[in-house]
SEPAVEX-627784 format. One line per field, with one value per residue: x, y, z of N, C-alpha, C, O, CB in turn; residue number from 1. Coordinates in Angstrom, 3 decimals, always signed. Glycine has a CB too. Layout:
// residues N
n_c1: c(X, ...)
n_c2: c(Y, ...)
n_c3: c(Z, ...)
ca_c1: c(X, ...)
ca_c2: c(Y, ...)
ca_c3: c(Z, ...)
c_c1: c(X, ...)
c_c2: c(Y, ...)
c_c3: c(Z, ...)
o_c1: c(X, ...)
o_c2: c(Y, ...)
o_c3: c(Z, ...)
cb_c1: c(X, ...)
cb_c2: c(Y, ...)
cb_c3: c(Z, ...)
drenba: c(NUM, ...)
// end
This chain:
// residues 135
n_c1: c(+12.105, +11.642, +9.240, +7.338, +7.639, +6.864, +4.231, +3.085, +3.414, +1.773, -0.615, -1.107, +0.582, +3.111, +6.205, +8.420, +7.218, +6.564, +9.033, +9.995, +7.914, +8.142, +10.639, +9.983, +8.130, +9.878, +11.227, +13.326, +12.987, +11.176, +7.561, +6.688, +8.244, +7.191, +5.545, +7.431, +8.441, +6.502, +6.527, +8.517, +7.811, +7.408, +9.655, +9.937, +7.784, +8.580, +9.725, +12.431, +14.701, +14.526, +11.845, +11.913, +14.616, +15.022, +13.431, +14.895, +17.236, +16.264, +15.834, +18.479, +19.629, +18.115, +19.014, +21.805, +22.553, +23.584, +23.627, +23.423, +25.284, +26.569, +28.538, +27.625, +29.109, +29.135, +26.544, +26.644, +28.592, +27.323, +25.077, +26.237, +27.323, +24.958, +23.749, +25.638, +25.411, +22.743, +22.980, +24.534, +22.736, +20.645, +21.778, +21.136, +19.588, +17.376, +14.020, +12.538, +14.065, +14.239, +11.591, +10.929, +8.992, +6.668, +3.394, +2.912, +0.889, -0.010, -1.035, +0.851, +3.321, +3.435, +3.619, +6.078, +7.725, +7.557, +9.589, +11.820, +11.194, +11.250, +13.979, +15.342, +14.502, +15.681, +18.453, +18.716, +18.083, +20.136, +22.374, +21.822, +21.780, +24.417, +25.826, +24.760, +25.610, +28.292, +28.301)
n_c2: c(-18.807, -16.174, -15.977, -16.753, -14.748, -12.435, -13.152, -13.292, -10.617, -9.305, -10.302, -8.908, -9.061, -7.421, -5.829, -6.799, -9.025, -10.541, -11.416, -12.910, -14.808, -16.153, -17.342, -19.023, -20.665, -21.998, -23.540, -22.511, -21.228, -21.218, -21.191, -19.505, -17.278, -15.378, -13.451, -11.895, -10.354, -8.454, -5.744, -4.514, -3.545, -0.894, +0.541, +0.176, +1.588, +4.204, +4.661, +4.038, +1.763, -0.308, -2.522, -5.006, -5.547, -5.661, -7.899, -9.861, -9.766, -10.669, -13.369, -14.171, -13.743, -15.585, -17.979, -17.952, -16.524, -15.585, -18.105, -20.947, -22.549, -20.982, -18.065, -15.774, -14.295, -15.082, -14.427, -11.631, -11.071, -12.060, -10.414, -7.949, -8.521, -9.014, -6.437, -4.945, -6.065, -5.425, -2.655, -2.301, -2.229, -0.504, +1.579, +2.715, +1.692, +2.708, +3.093, +5.475, +6.962, +5.163, +5.007, +7.553, +10.203, +8.832, +8.495, +7.216, +5.255, +4.552, +2.665, +2.764, +3.144, +0.734, -1.041, -0.213, -0.963, -3.680, -4.593, -4.431, -6.276, -8.542, -8.523, -8.665, -11.166, -12.812, -12.221, -13.020, -15.785, -16.726, -16.140, -17.732, -20.341, -20.551, -20.381, -22.359, -24.658, -24.489, -24.681)
n_c3: c(+5.868, +5.319, +3.771, +5.657, +7.618, +6.202, +5.591, +8.184, +8.944, +7.101, +7.946, +10.213, +12.401, +14.330, +13.247, +14.768, +16.010, +13.764, +12.702, +14.878, +15.180, +12.728, +13.094, +15.201, +13.892, +12.206, +13.975, +15.458, +17.860, +21.009, +21.298, +23.300, +23.194, +21.512, +22.795, +24.047, +22.023, +21.446, +22.714, +21.239, +18.776, +16.389, +17.108, +19.888, +20.788, +20.766, +18.433, +18.009, +17.875, +15.045, +14.784, +13.446, +13.413, +16.172, +16.802, +15.489, +16.994, +19.424, +18.855, +18.274, +20.802, +22.310, +21.325, +21.517, +23.702, +27.078, +29.492, +31.708, +30.425, +28.531, +27.834, +26.642, +24.840, +22.164, +21.347, +21.527, +19.584, +17.283, +17.248, +16.697, +14.186, +12.751, +12.880, +11.443, +8.883, +8.296, +8.249, +6.002, +3.902, +4.771, +6.187, +8.748, +11.893, +13.054, +13.657, +13.338, +11.527, +9.399, +8.609, +7.897, +6.580, +6.306, +7.553, +10.749, +11.330, +8.840, +5.898, +3.889, +5.203, +6.558, +4.409, +3.403, +5.547, +5.353, +3.689, +5.334, +7.305, +5.722, +4.825, +7.295, +8.220, +6.326, +6.664, +9.348, +9.259, +7.583, +9.178, +11.433, +10.327, +9.412, +11.835, +13.462, +12.293, +12.841, +15.552)
ca_c1: c(+11.667, +11.209, +7.828, +6.544, +7.688, +6.026, +2.844, +2.657, +3.342, +0.579, -1.782, -1.304, +1.630, +4.041, +7.483, +9.198, +6.495, +6.629, +10.339, +10.066, +6.988, +8.741, +11.695, +9.273, +7.587, +10.986, +11.800, +14.491, +12.677, +9.914, +6.401, +6.551, +9.072, +6.435, +5.084, +8.586, +8.653, +5.428, +6.839, +9.586, +7.310, +7.406, +10.797, +9.621, +6.795, +9.126, +10.301, +13.888, +15.272, +13.618, +11.279, +12.379, +15.970, +14.865, +12.962, +16.043, +18.145, +15.623, +16.120, +19.916, +19.834, +17.518, +19.775, +23.238, +22.779, +24.136, +22.873, +24.323, +26.312, +27.181, +28.929, +26.974, +29.996, +28.699, +25.350, +27.068, +29.283, +26.330, +24.258, +27.031, +27.392, +23.634, +23.584, +26.512, +24.818, +21.551, +23.443, +25.049, +21.637, +19.775, +22.641, +20.765, +18.594, +16.405, +12.686, +12.137, +14.801, +13.868, +10.217, +10.731, +8.154, +5.436, +2.561, +3.214, -0.170, -0.504, -0.761, +2.073, +4.469, +3.445, +4.150, +7.504, +8.394, +7.551, +10.909, +12.759, +10.822, +11.777, +15.442, +15.790, +14.296, +16.704, +19.731, +18.693, +18.166, +21.504, +23.254, +21.537, +22.235, +25.883, +26.365, +24.298, +26.495, +29.595, +28.137)
ca_c2: c(-17.961, -14.909, -16.045, -16.792, -13.425, -11.528, -13.589, -12.855, -9.158, -8.926, -10.727, -7.981, -9.114, -6.293, -6.167, -7.647, -10.289, -11.301, -12.081, -13.912, -15.903, -16.933, -18.175, -20.059, -21.581, -22.800, -24.353, -21.874, -20.663, -21.710, -20.326, -18.529, -16.103, -14.388, -12.338, -11.054, -9.457, -7.467, -4.344, -4.000, -3.000, +0.567, +1.099, +0.114, +2.606, +5.556, +4.643, +4.062, +0.617, -1.004, -3.710, -6.219, -5.751, -6.086, -9.285, -10.698, -9.813, -11.537, -14.756, -14.388, -13.874, -16.818, -19.141, -17.892, -15.647, -16.085, -19.015, -21.774, -23.178, -20.036, -16.787, -14.671, -13.618, -15.437, -13.623, -10.246, -11.035, -12.241, -9.202, -6.941, -8.941, -8.770, -4.992, -4.488, -6.495, -4.607, -1.297, -2.280, -1.868, +0.567, +2.611, +2.923, +0.731, +3.513, +3.073, +6.849, +7.336, +4.225, +5.248, +8.997, +10.556, +8.056, +8.585, +5.954, +4.242, +4.450, +1.431, +2.971, +2.861, -0.707, -1.663, +0.133, -1.759, -5.090, -4.921, -4.625, -7.569, -9.542, -8.536, -9.152, -12.612, -13.436, -12.081, -13.836, -17.208, -16.989, -16.105, -18.915, -21.546, -20.542, -20.571, -23.613, -25.681, -24.351, -24.815)
ca_c3: c(+6.947, +4.724, +3.389, +6.887, +8.253, +5.413, +5.787, +9.510, +8.938, +6.334, +8.734, +11.315, +13.419, +14.223, +12.611, +15.674, +16.183, +12.512, +12.619, +15.944, +14.864, +11.634, +13.703, +15.955, +12.888, +11.666, +15.033, +16.066, +19.176, +21.576, +21.033, +24.386, +22.904, +20.744, +23.643, +24.360, +20.882, +21.298, +23.000, +20.389, +17.509, +16.310, +17.834, +21.324, +21.065, +20.591, +17.088, +18.116, +17.170, +14.129, +15.411, +12.770, +13.932, +17.562, +16.784, +15.107, +18.143, +20.427, +18.467, +18.483, +22.240, +22.831, +20.858, +21.806, +24.847, +28.333, +30.349, +32.530, +29.593, +27.590, +28.445, +25.940, +23.885, +20.806, +21.064, +21.286, +18.298, +16.226, +17.239, +15.986, +12.786, +12.177, +12.722, +10.360, +7.609, +8.091, +7.940, +4.627, +3.015, +5.264, +6.809, +10.155, +12.371, +13.787, +13.056, +12.982, +10.313, +8.343, +8.151, +7.721, +5.446, +6.344, +8.754, +11.429, +11.257, +7.462, +5.142, +3.110, +6.067, +6.815, +3.193, +3.393, +6.583, +4.952, +3.124, +6.443, +7.889, +4.786, +4.863, +8.609, +8.311, +5.482, +7.365, +10.554, +8.932, +7.099, +10.349, +12.257, +9.618, +9.414, +13.171, +14.046, +11.740, +13.513, +17.009)
c_c1: c(+11.085, +9.714, +6.932, +6.513, +6.796, +4.548, +2.319, +2.492, +2.072, -0.704, -2.016, -0.327, +2.495, +5.320, +8.299, +8.531, +6.589, +7.932, +10.428, +9.137, +7.521, +9.846, +11.073, +8.740, +8.661, +11.677, +13.033, +14.240, +11.359, +8.787, +6.216, +7.334, +8.304, +6.029, +6.223, +8.791, +7.655, +5.846, +7.911, +9.102, +7.312, +8.515, +10.532, +8.668, +7.292, +9.889, +11.822, +14.476, +14.209, +13.147, +11.727, +13.804, +15.877, +14.391, +14.073, +17.008, +17.573, +15.938, +17.601, +20.202, +19.286, +18.341, +21.233, +23.572, +23.238, +23.132, +23.878, +25.486, +27.072, +27.488, +28.317, +27.831, +29.564, +27.480, +25.730, +27.765, +28.297, +25.404, +24.967, +27.088, +26.051, +23.441, +24.434, +25.942, +23.560, +21.952, +24.038, +23.962, +20.913, +20.515, +22.366, +19.801, +17.510, +15.079, +12.285, +12.803, +14.369, +12.481, +9.899, +9.901, +6.844, +4.693, +2.640, +2.137, -0.714, -0.185, +0.534, +3.326, +4.571, +4.002, +5.659, +8.273, +8.443, +8.919, +11.938, +12.470, +11.404, +13.301, +15.973, +15.614, +15.314, +18.061, +19.802, +18.841, +19.550, +22.479, +23.072, +22.058, +23.753, +26.431, +25.869, +25.129, +27.818, +29.515, +28.649)
c_c2: c(-16.653, -14.921, -16.031, -15.432, -12.437, -11.864, -13.092, -11.330, -8.687, -9.339, -9.839, -8.095, -7.865, -6.773, -7.117, -9.012, -11.163, -12.070, -13.193, -15.089, -16.762, -17.842, -19.310, -21.116, -22.509, -23.653, -23.775, -21.399, -21.233, -20.699, -19.251, -17.239, -15.016, -13.197, -11.399, -10.010, -8.310, -6.039, -3.727, -3.438, -1.481, +1.195, +1.216, +1.233, +4.029, +5.680, +4.762, +2.914, -0.034, -2.304, -5.007, -6.561, -6.278, -7.532, -10.254, -10.851, -10.677, -12.995, -15.073, -14.588, -15.169, -18.043, -19.149, -17.073, -16.375, -16.981, -19.861, -22.354, -22.207, -18.722, -15.575, -13.975, -13.876, -14.584, -12.177, -10.111, -11.171, -11.027, -8.105, -7.260, -8.682, -7.279, -4.444, -4.858, -5.682, -3.203, -1.197, -1.835, -0.605, +1.729, +2.836, +1.814, +1.422, +3.549, +4.460, +7.288, +6.454, +4.496, +6.736, +9.255, +9.785, +8.359, +7.224, +4.902, +4.047, +3.098, +1.546, +2.697, +1.366, -1.454, -1.418, -0.758, -3.246, -5.498, -5.155, -5.932, -8.688, -9.641, -9.045, -10.650, -13.365, -13.398, -12.993, -15.313, -17.575, -17.076, -17.354, -20.177, -21.657, -20.897, -21.811, -24.779, -25.680, -24.635, -26.135)
c_c3: c(+6.406, +4.424, +4.621, +7.568, +7.518, +5.602, +7.133, +9.563, +8.224, +7.046, +9.954, +12.466, +13.262, +13.554, +13.491, +15.853, +14.940, +12.381, +13.666, +15.633, +13.724, +12.163, +14.518, +14.982, +12.328, +12.727, +15.700, +17.498, +19.693, +21.376, +22.099, +24.127, +22.143, +21.607, +24.025, +23.257, +20.818, +21.615, +22.090, +19.060, +17.555, +17.113, +19.318, +21.723, +20.900, +19.274, +17.109, +17.295, +16.299, +14.775, +14.763, +13.203, +15.369, +17.641, +16.434, +16.279, +19.272, +20.114, +18.666, +19.965, +22.791, +22.453, +21.307, +23.053, +26.099, +29.056, +31.137, +31.740, +28.696, +28.293, +27.744, +24.906, +22.439, +20.427, +20.751, +19.936, +17.140, +16.120, +16.453, +14.494, +12.083, +11.896, +11.581, +8.995, +7.288, +7.638, +6.535, +3.655, +3.463, +5.936, +8.298, +10.582, +13.211, +13.030, +12.549, +11.675, +9.144, +7.781, +8.012, +6.469, +5.393, +7.639, +9.434, +11.250, +9.836, +6.823, +4.321, +3.945, +6.323, +5.602, +3.083, +4.378, +6.239, +4.389, +4.234, +7.179, +7.023, +4.902, +6.201, +8.719, +7.464, +6.183, +8.580, +10.218, +8.403, +8.270, +11.206, +11.597, +9.660, +10.796, +13.875, +13.525, +12.481, +15.008, +17.529)
o_c1: c(+10.144, +8.999, +5.889, +5.462, +6.053, +3.716, +1.224, +1.541, +1.386, -1.768, -3.016, -0.392, +2.593, +5.502, +8.809, +9.210, +6.683, +7.934, +10.888, +9.528, +7.364, +9.972, +11.585, +8.881, +8.386, +12.604, +13.721, +15.185, +10.523, +9.032, +5.644, +7.097, +8.723, +6.161, +5.987, +9.263, +7.938, +5.533, +8.173, +9.903, +7.229, +8.340, +10.858, +8.728, +6.493, +10.596, +12.413, +14.726, +13.100, +13.960, +11.905, +14.150, +16.571, +14.893, +14.177, +17.532, +18.322, +16.271, +17.938, +20.938, +19.913, +18.359, +21.833, +24.741, +23.272, +21.957, +25.056, +26.549, +28.116, +26.791, +28.483, +27.325, +29.627, +27.401, +25.197, +27.545, +28.421, +24.993, +24.351, +26.922, +26.022, +23.018, +23.988, +25.987, +23.342, +21.327, +24.044, +24.249, +20.602, +19.907, +23.301, +19.267, +16.813, +15.032, +11.751, +12.168, +14.159, +12.225, +8.732, +10.086, +6.001, +5.306, +2.459, +2.466, -1.769, +0.813, +1.222, +4.280, +5.663, +4.775, +6.416, +9.356, +9.273, +9.356, +12.830, +13.393, +11.975, +13.841, +16.957, +16.482, +15.761, +18.740, +20.812, +19.644, +20.080, +23.307, +24.048, +22.710, +24.301, +27.405, +26.514, +25.330, +28.402, +30.543, +28.580)
o_c2: c(-16.101, -13.984, -15.377, -15.007, -11.683, -10.970, -12.533, -10.823, -7.779, -8.783, -10.001, -7.311, -7.315, -7.968, -8.127, -10.039, -12.386, -13.239, -14.295, -16.244, -17.982, -18.986, -20.429, -22.316, -23.667, -24.401, -24.482, -21.193, -21.681, -19.495, -18.197, -16.225, -13.859, -12.050, -10.222, -8.906, -7.288, -5.155, -2.528, -2.907, -0.871, +2.249, +2.228, +1.756, +4.966, +6.658, +5.499, +3.096, -0.287, -3.094, -6.010, -7.734, -7.228, -8.306, -11.335, -11.938, -11.338, -13.767, -16.140, -15.501, -15.794, -19.033, -20.212, -16.942, -17.604, -16.646, -19.513, -22.623, -22.566, -18.320, -14.451, -13.138, -12.980, -14.078, -11.576, -9.133, -10.476, -10.655, -7.418, -6.378, -8.188, -6.900, -3.571, -4.057, -5.298, -2.634, -0.118, -1.135, +0.262, +2.761, +3.126, +1.088, +0.769, +3.991, +4.590, +7.913, +6.943, +4.241, +7.127, +8.610, +10.048, +8.465, +6.193, +3.736, +3.439, +2.463, +0.552, +2.090, +0.799, -2.399, -2.316, -1.247, -3.983, -6.631, -5.990, -6.615, -9.652, -10.735, -9.783, -11.339, -14.446, -14.420, -13.655, -16.013, -18.632, -17.984, -17.959, -20.995, -22.729, -21.643, -22.275, -25.769, -26.736, -24.809, -26.393)
o_c3: c(+6.977, +4.781, +4.629, +8.047, +8.147, +5.755, +7.204, +10.159, +8.694, +6.776, +10.654, +13.413, +12.165, +13.322, +13.007, +15.848, +15.045, +11.994, +13.365, +15.803, +13.752, +11.726, +14.521, +15.221, +12.014, +12.419, +16.437, +18.259, +18.908, +21.294, +21.821, +24.784, +22.131, +21.178, +24.299, +23.530, +20.193, +20.818, +22.177, +18.290, +18.621, +17.725, +19.938, +22.835, +20.896, +19.031, +16.320, +16.104, +16.768, +15.255, +15.453, +13.342, +15.733, +18.456, +17.013, +16.524, +19.991, +21.014, +19.178, +20.339, +23.647, +23.185, +21.462, +23.417, +26.160, +29.202, +31.215, +32.299, +28.151, +29.225, +28.217, +24.158, +21.598, +19.307, +19.819, +19.222, +16.132, +15.021, +15.638, +13.652, +10.956, +10.803, +10.836, +8.061, +6.139, +6.743, +5.943, +2.684, +2.647, +6.218, +9.044, +9.744, +13.988, +11.882, +11.447, +10.826, +8.034, +6.604, +8.010, +5.438, +4.536, +8.701, +8.786, +11.035, +9.658, +7.165, +4.089, +3.458, +6.305, +5.759, +2.714, +4.058, +6.772, +4.593, +4.084, +7.625, +7.532, +5.061, +6.231, +9.254, +7.848, +6.284, +8.817, +10.834, +8.746, +8.333, +11.650, +12.246, +9.914, +10.901, +14.815, +14.228, +12.725, +15.662, +18.731)
cb_c1: c(+12.822, +11.996, +7.557, +7.100, +9.129, +6.404, +2.740, +3.667, +4.593, +0.621, -1.610, -2.639, +2.494, +4.347, +8.294, +9.369, +5.031, +6.465, +11.493, +9.696, +5.605, +9.303, +12.624, +8.107, +6.941, +12.006, +12.131, +14.925, +12.605, +10.084, +5.139, +7.014, +10.294, +5.195, +4.423, +9.863, +8.583, +4.286, +7.282, +10.575, +5.889, +6.093, +11.155, +10.907, +6.292, +10.049, +9.713, +14.337, +15.856, +14.311, +9.792, +12.315, +16.801, +13.879, +11.822, +16.778, +18.423, +14.079, +15.715, +20.740, +19.203, +16.090, +19.725, +23.965, +21.532, +24.548, +21.898, +23.547, +25.687, +26.254, +30.434, +26.522, +31.446, +28.357, +24.375, +28.004, +30.335, +25.508, +23.961, +28.459, +27.771, +22.528, +23.942, +27.912, +24.477, +20.705, +24.477, +25.586, +20.658, +18.795, +22.466, +20.114, +19.279, +16.941, +11.654, +12.504, +16.330, +13.933, +9.232, +12.094, +8.907, +5.730, +1.057, +3.421, -1.307, +0.091, -1.947, +2.115, +4.355, +2.020, +3.422, +7.706, +7.690, +6.441, +11.391, +12.687, +9.264, +11.374, +15.985, +15.024, +12.875, +16.789, +19.948, +17.401, +17.096, +21.958, +22.982, +20.033, +21.747, +26.412, +26.052, +22.810, +26.724, +30.146, +26.689)
cb_c2: c(-17.682, -14.627, -17.303, -17.842, -12.899, -11.604, -15.134, -13.316, -8.558, -9.556, -12.172, -8.153, -10.427, -5.675, -4.887, -6.957, -10.020, -10.372, -11.056, -13.281, -15.346, -15.995, -17.312, -19.440, -20.794, -21.892, -25.665, -20.708, -19.117, -22.016, -21.163, -19.148, -16.520, -15.032, -12.881, -11.922, -10.240, -7.842, -4.227, -5.080, -3.524, +1.109, +2.452, +0.199, +2.429, +5.915, +5.769, +3.963, -0.408, -1.288, -3.634, -6.044, -4.418, -5.169, -9.441, -10.092, -8.390, -11.308, -15.005, -13.199, -12.723, -16.974, -19.200, -17.316, -14.896, -14.919, -19.922, -22.903, -24.229, -19.791, -16.659, -13.679, -14.082, -16.969, -13.668, -9.768, -12.146, -13.508, -8.727, -6.862, -10.442, -9.285, -4.279, -5.083, -8.002, -4.540, -0.851, -3.671, -3.008, -0.006, +3.925, +4.340, -0.374, +4.945, +2.566, +7.835, +7.218, +2.813, +4.608, +9.736, +10.333, +6.538, +8.986, +6.202, +4.625, +5.563, +1.106, +4.402, +3.628, -1.212, -1.113, +1.634, -1.570, -5.349, -3.789, -3.438, -7.710, -9.191, -7.139, -8.455, -12.979, -12.725, -10.633, -13.600, -17.580, -15.883, -14.846, -19.044, -21.532, -19.166, -19.402, -23.837, -25.454, -22.953, -24.661)
cb_c3: c(+7.898, +3.442, +2.553, +7.846, +8.294, +3.919, +5.706, +10.573, +8.262, +4.944, +9.184, +11.834, +13.293, +15.624, +12.321, +17.041, +16.517, +11.323, +12.818, +17.310, +14.497, +10.542, +14.608, +16.794, +11.754, +11.014, +14.495, +15.222, +19.107, +23.074, +20.940, +25.690, +22.101, +20.133, +24.910, +24.531, +19.606, +22.178, +24.416, +20.131, +17.208, +16.775, +17.281, +22.164, +22.427, +21.765, +16.257, +19.604, +18.166, +12.763, +15.379, +11.237, +13.878, +18.292, +15.800, +13.888, +18.659, +20.462, +16.994, +17.932, +22.955, +22.314, +19.366, +20.625, +25.152, +29.236, +29.506, +33.169, +28.746, +26.376, +28.440, +26.915, +24.087, +20.709, +22.257, +22.409, +18.228, +16.483, +18.683, +16.571, +12.690, +13.125, +14.019, +10.519, +7.655, +9.385, +8.969, +4.225, +2.924, +6.233, +6.078, +10.367, +13.195, +14.011, +14.071, +14.122, +10.540, +8.864, +9.113, +7.629, +4.183, +6.218, +8.413, +12.889, +12.184, +6.617, +4.207, +2.562, +7.403, +7.153, +1.940, +3.751, +7.913, +3.902, +2.187, +7.422, +8.007, +3.334, +4.591, +9.736, +7.873, +4.108, +7.792, +11.332, +7.903, +6.111, +11.187, +12.514, +8.156, +8.975, +13.995, +13.739, +10.234, +13.294, +17.389)
drenba: c(1, 2, 3, 4, 5, 6, 7, 8, 9, 10, 11, 12, 13, 14, 15, 16, 17, 18, 19, 20, 21, 22, 23, 24, 25, 26, 27, 28, 29, 30, 31, 32, 33, 34, 35, 36, 37, 38, 39, 40, 41, 42, 43, 44, 45, 46, 47, 48, 49, 50, 51, 52, 53, 54, 55, 56, 57, 58, 59, 60, 61, 62, 63, 64, 65, 66, 67, 68, 69, 70, 71, 72, 73, 74, 75, 76, 77, 78, 79, 80, 81, 82, 83, 84, 85, 86, 87, 88, 89, 90, 91, 92, 93, 94, 95, 96, 97, 98, 99, 100, 101, 102, 103, 104, 105, 106, 107, 108, 109, 110, 111, 112, 113, 114, 115, 116, 117, 118, 119, 120, 121, 122, 123, 124, 125, 126, 127, 128, 129, 130, 131, 132, 133, 134, 135)
// end
């Protein structure tokens, strides 16, 4: 999934779209979910939550979230677990903090964010593989 997420990001997809599209490519989510990820790039336009984290959470919710058969508790637990693992490396999940020192529309910031897209796709796939086996 990592290679696909990075490829999509370098092709111009946003951070959130790159993670979601990579999950779609791997068969974890339906293609219709890509449009849901669009508003989450750049911290939802206000540079709050990292878009790569948000994209990962979209996939977690789509696979384990509340529906007719599930109560959503698994999604909430996995969301927390994902955030904790991300924080082990980055300390925060705020786009503004993570990209401090970079002009938002600069190629340098985009290159910097590529590492978060990569790490989120790795964390997400590990989490999914572990929990799909247990499902």
